Every structure is written in C-alpha cells, then in structure tokens.
C-alpha positions in Angstrom: -43.3 -44.7 10.3 -41.6 -45.1 6.9 -41.6 -43.3 4.0 -44.1 -45.4 1.6 -46.5 -45.9 4.4 -46.4 -42.1 4.6 -46.7 -41.2 0.9 -49.7 -43.5 0.8 -51.1 -41.5 3.6 -51.1 -38.6 1.7 -53.1 -39.8 -1.0 -55.5 -41.4 1.3 -55.9 -38.8 4.2 -59.0 -37.8 2.6 -62.2 -39.8 1.0 -61.9 -37.8 -2.5 -64.3 -38.4 -5.6 -62.2 -38.6 -8.3 -63.2 -38.1 -12.1 -63.5 -41.8 -12.2 -65.7 -42.1 -9.9 -68.1 -39.7 -11.4 -67.6 -41.6 -15.0 -68.5 -44.8 -13.0 -71.7 -43.5 -12.1 -72.5 -43.8 -15.7 -74.7 -46.1 -17.2 -73.9 -48.4 -20.1 -75.3 -46.4 -22.8 -74.5 -43.3 -21.4 -70.7 -44.3 -21.0 -70.8 -45.2 -24.8 -72.9 -41.5 -25.6 -69.5 -40.3 -23.6 -67.4 -42.0 -26.2 -68.7 -41.7 -29.5 -68.5 -37.4 -28.4 -65.0 -37.6 -27.3 -61.8 -36.1 -29.3 -58.6 -37.4 -28.3 -56.0 -34.6 -28.5 -51.7 -35.1 -27.9 -49.8 -32.5 -26.2 -46.3 -32.0 -26.7 -44.2 -31.1 -23.1 -43.9 -27.2 -23.1 -47.3 -27.2 -25.1 -50.4 -25.1 -24.4 -53.4 -27.1 -24.1 -56.0 -24.2 -23.7 -55.4 -20.4 -23.6 -57.3 -18.3 -20.7 -60.2 -16.7 -22.7 -61.1 -19.3 -24.9 -64.7 -20.3 -25.4 -65.6 -23.4 -23.3 -67.1 -25.2 -25.5 -65.7 -28.9 -24.6 -64.9 -30.5 -21.1 -60.7 -31.6 -21.0 -60.2 -34.8 -19.2 -56.1 -36.1 -18.9 -56.1 -39.1 -20.4 -52.1 -39.4 -19.6 -49.9 -36.8 -18.5 -49.2 -34.1 -16.2 -50.3 -30.5 -16.6 -50.2 -27.2 -14.6 -53.8 -25.0 -14.2 -52.5 -21.3 -14.6 -54.2 -18.2 -13.4 -53.5 -14.5 -14.9 -54.2 -11.8 -12.5 -53.1 -8.2 -12.9 -50.3 -9.4 -15.6 -48.8 -12.0 -13.2 -49.4 -15.4 -13.6 -50.0 -18.1 -10.9 -50.2 -22.0 -10.9 -53.3 -23.1 -8.8 -52.8 -26.8 -9.8 -50.8 -29.5 -10.8 -52.9 -31.9 -12.8 -51.9 -35.8 -13.3 -53.8 -39.0 -15.2 -57.5 -39.4 -14.6 -58.0 -35.2 -14.1 -60.7 -32.5 -15.4 -58.7 -30.1 -16.2 -60.4 -26.5 -14.7 -64.0 -28.4 -14.0 -64.5 -25.6 -11.5 -64.4 -23.1 -14.2 -65.9 -24.5 -17.1 -69.9 -24.4 -16.3 -69.0 -20.6 -14.5 -68.4 -18.2 -17.7 -68.2 -18.6 -21.7 -64.9 -18.5 -21.0 -62.3 -20.6 -19.9 -60.4 -18.0 -16.5 -57.4 -20.3 -16.6 -54.9 -21.5 -18.9 -53.3 -25.3 -18.9 -49.5 -26.4 -19.8 -48.1 -29.9 -20.6 -45.6 -30.8 -18.2 -45.2 -33.9 -20.0 -46.5 -35.1 -23.4 -50.2 -35.5 -22.4 -53.2 -37.6 -24.0 -56.6 -34.8 -23.4 -59.9 -36.5 -24.0 -62.1 -32.9 -24.8 -65.8 -34.3 -24.4 -68.6 -32.3 -26.1 -70.6 -29.6 -23.5 -73.2 -30.3 -24.7 -73.4 -33.5 -24.1 -71.6 -33.5 -20.5 -74.6 -30.8 -19.6 -76.9 -33.4 -20.7 -75.5 -36.6 -18.3 -76.1 -34.1 -15.4 -79.4 -33.1 -16.0 -80.4 -37.0 -16.8 -77.9 -38.8 -14.2 -78.6 -37.7 -10.7 -75.7 -39.8 -9.1 -73.4 -38.9 -12.2 -74.5 -35.2 -10.9 -73.9 -35.6 -7.4 -70.4 -37.2 -7.6 -69.6 -34.5 -10.3 -69.9 -32.2 -7.2 -68.9 -33.6 -4.7 -65.8 -33.9 -7.1 -65.7 -30.0 -7.9 -66.1 -29.2 -4.1 -63.3 -31.1 -3.3 -61.2 -29.6 -5.9 -62.1 -26.1 -5.3 -60.8 -26.7 -1.5 -58.0 -27.8 -2.7 -57.2 -25.3 -4.5 -57.9 -23.0 -2.3 -55.8 -24.8 0.4 -52.4 -25.0 -2.0 -52.8 -21.4 -2.8 -53.0 -20.1 1.0 -50.5 -22.5 1.8 -48.1 -21.0 -1.0 -48.6 -17.4 -0.4 -47.6 -18.2 3.1 -44.5 -19.9 2.5 -40.8 -19.1 2.3 -38.7 -20.5 0.0 -37.4 -23.5 1.5 -41.3 -24.0 2.4 -42.7 -23.6 -1.0 -40.2 -26.1 -2.8 -40.7 -28.5 0.2 -44.4 -28.3 -1.2 -43.9 -29.0 -4.5 -41.7 -31.8 -3.7 -44.5 -33.3 -1.9 -47.0 -33.1 -4.4 -44.4 -34.2 -7.2 -43.8 -37.5 -5.1 -48.2 -37.8 -4.8 -48.8 -37.3 -8.4 -45.6 -40.5 -9.3 -46.6 -42.5 -6.2 -43.3 -42.7 -5.5 -40.0 -41.3 -3.6 -38.3 -41.4 -6.6 -39.0 -39.2 -9.9 -37.3 -37.0 -12.4 -38.8 -33.2 -12.2 -40.8 -32.5 -15.2 -39.6 -29.0 -15.4 -36.8 -26.9 -15.7 -35.0 -25.2 -12.4 -36.5 -22.0 -14.1 -40.1 -23.9 -14.1 -39.3 -25.1 -10.6 -39.2 -21.4 -9.4 -42.2 -20.3 -11.3 -44.6 -23.4 -9.5 -42.8 -22.4 -6.2 -42.9 -18.4 -6.8 -39.5 -17.9 -5.9 -36.0 -17.2 -8.4 -34.0 -20.1 -9.9 -31.2 -19.2 -7.8 -33.7 -19.6 -4.8 -34.5 -22.7 -6.4 -30.7 -24.0 -6.8 -29.7 -23.0 -3.2 -32.4 -24.7 -1.5 -32.4 -28.0 -3.5 -28.3 -27.7 -2.5 -29.5 -27.3 0.8 -32.0 -30.0 1.0 -29.4 -32.3 -0.7 -26.4 -31.0 1.8 -29.2 -31.7 4.7 -29.5 -35.2 3.6 -33.3 -34.4 2.9 -33.1 -35.3 -0.8 -31.1 -36.8 -2.9 -31.3 -34.8 -5.7 -29.0 -35.1 -9.4 -29.9 -33.1 -12.3 -33.5 -34.0 -12.8 -33.6 -36.8 -10.5 -35.1 -36.3 -7.3 -35.2 -38.7 -4.7 -36.8 -37.8 -0.9 -34.9 -39.4 1.7 -36.6 -37.8 4.6 -40.4 -36.9 4.1 -40.3 -36.2 7.8 -37.8 -33.3 7.7 -40.2 -32.2 4.1 -43.1 -31.9 6.3 -41.5 -30.4 9.0 -40.2 -27.5 6.8 -43.7 -27.2 4.9 -45.3 -26.4 8.9 -42.5 -24.0 9.6 -41.4 -22.6 6.5 
C-alpha cells in the first residue's frame, strides 16, 4: 500500500458532512443573504481569533488558513482540534451558551468569514435540509474531538507526536509539509515537553519513519506512524 493511497484513505474513511456541504443546501437567495451579512477578517500567524469567554455574536468560518481550538480548564490549556480551510470554528459550542467556551489561535495567516448569528439562526429555521446537514456536521465534529482528546490523553510522547504528524499530513493533503509551529508549539499540541519533542523527532528521523530538517517534515513510512499511534 503506497503512501499516497494511505493518506487518501485517511481523508475518505468516513462520509462526513463538511461545512461546505451545509452551505450547498442553501437557496440562491439564502446564499446571497449570508454573503451580505458576512465580514471578512485577516489574522496573522500567532494572533488570537477568538478568546474564551467572548460573546457568541457571529459564526466563524475559515476561508483560508490554519487555526487551533483551545479550551482552558483549571488553568490548563488543551488543544481539542486543528482547523483548516472550509471549517467552522467552534460550531459545536456556538449555540450552547451566550459566551464562547473556547479560544482560537491562528497557526498561519488566516482569513475568517464572520457570519451574523441572527442570519445564521434564521437559515436554520427556514431551511430544513441546511439544519439537518448542520446537525450532522456538528455531530461528526463532536465525535472527532472526543476521540482525538481521548486518544491523546492515553498516548505516550511517541504516540502523541505520531498522531499530530498524521493530522498535519491530512490537513496539508501531503506526506511533505512545513510545521506551522515551533518545537515549543508542537510540544503544546502533543501535551509534552519541548525536549521530548526534539528527542522523539530525532528518533523518528533516525529510524527512517520521517525525514525532518528544521520545520520541513516528510513522512517516509506512514504505516510505522500508524503502528506507533496504535501502541504508543
């Protein structure tokens, strides 16, 4: 099984309803309504897109870029999801309470569409197909976050880092990519120390599982990473 096929399999394993699929359910007039109620904002790498506790006045949609979704509990920050092009930011929390229970940080220069919450709610009431697809989209996202959090919490350093690297490979749709974070940032994503990340990356490199040079990463053996995730 070649590497390209394995990466494609990761992307098509489950029939997920994407944010784009939800928007496709809108009529021409409704799409125009969304466009007219949307503000486009630009965030530089490292900027805070949303801070935990802010009032939920808009639905956020990533037009282009990469962001991480963080939740703070008992003064500890946990990354619960990485989000890229065509993803809602925190859609599963947006209707739960008046203030947002998460923060979002741009890992790359990121374009965000801010859609008026009242307009979005009116579309849910008016368009049953849109509402159904949105529910399915939110359910699959919740399922994904729960499983990701559980998997990371039960992994050692090698397992956690292998999981993050495969996630990034899926996001960039390639076995070769540039890390969007520093070694410190990678440690934060994997829930370990910077020293552990440096040591583990070197081990993966020496074992010919990946090829790493500064921020450039090339996955040489995805099957080995999968095995590390399973057993780590």
